[in-house]
N, C-alpha and C positions, 0 to 999 in steps of 0.2 A: 587418276592420271593428271587431272587438272585441265586437260583440254576438253572443251565442250561442257564442263561442269557449269551449272547455273548458280550464280551467287545471289545474295540478297538484293544487290543493286539491280541486276537484270530482272529479277522477279518484281521488284518495285516499279521499274520502268514498264514492264508488261501490264501491271495492274493499272497504272496511269493511262496507258494507251487503251486498255480495255474499257475502263470506266469513263474516261474523259475525252478520248480521241486525240488526234494529232492535227496540227495546222502547220503547213509549210509556207513560208513567205519567200518568194523568189524576187530578187532584186537584180536589175541589170545596171552595172556601174561602168562608167567610162574610165579610161586610163588616168584621168585627172580627178577621179573620185566624185563624179557627178552622176546623179541618178538619170538613167535613160528610161523614159516612160514611167508608168505607174508600177508599183509592186504588184505581184500576182499572188493571191491567197488561194491555197489549195487545202481543202478540208477533208479529212477522212475520219469517220467515227465521231465527229464532233457535232456538226450540223449538216443537214442535207443541202448542198449548194444551190439546187434549183429552188427550194422552198425559202431558204434563208439568204437569198442573193443580196437583199437590201442590207442585211447586217454586215455581210462581207464587204460590200461596196462602201458602206459607211466606215468600216474599219480601215480601208485603204486611204480614204480621205483624211481621217484623223491621224493615221500613222504618218502620212506625208507631212501633215501640219507639225507633228511632234519632231520629225527629223529636220524640218525647216528651222525650228527654234534652236537647234543645236549649231546652226551655221555650217561650218566645215564638217563634213562627214567622212568617215572611213569605216572599215569593216567592223572594228570593235564598237564604234558608236551605233552602227546599224544593228549589230547583235544585241547590245544591251537595251536600246530603245524598243526594238521589236519585242523582245521577251518580256520586259517589264511593262511596257504600255499595253500591248495586246493582252497579256495575261490579266491585267486589271480590268481592261475594257470588256473582254469576253466574260469574266466572272460577274461583272456588274450587270451585263445584259442577259446572261444565260444561267448564272449560278454554277458554271462549270469552268474548270481550268485545264484546257487541253495542253498537251506537250507542244511547245512552239519551237519550230526549227527555222531560223533565218538562213537563206541560201543566197550567197552573193556570187554572181557570175559576171 
């Protein structure tokens, strides 16, 4: 039927989630595209947040620094910097590449 069929892309995403985990980064953005507070990093299946709290806190600090280098930010800048920078940072620190989902509210 085509409805509910699982394709190769879905199976690939499930494999990444199962092996590497997922990281959601939540940003609060004002109407004039300024960050409100710090990004929040939520990890599932990647690292246990209570044990690896320092890793996630350091990731927030480094991520804010990377965004500051860009000057003016918008949703597309946030998405690309978050995915690229955190992907490399987490691989460097853990040897794993979780699926990274930036969420801007």
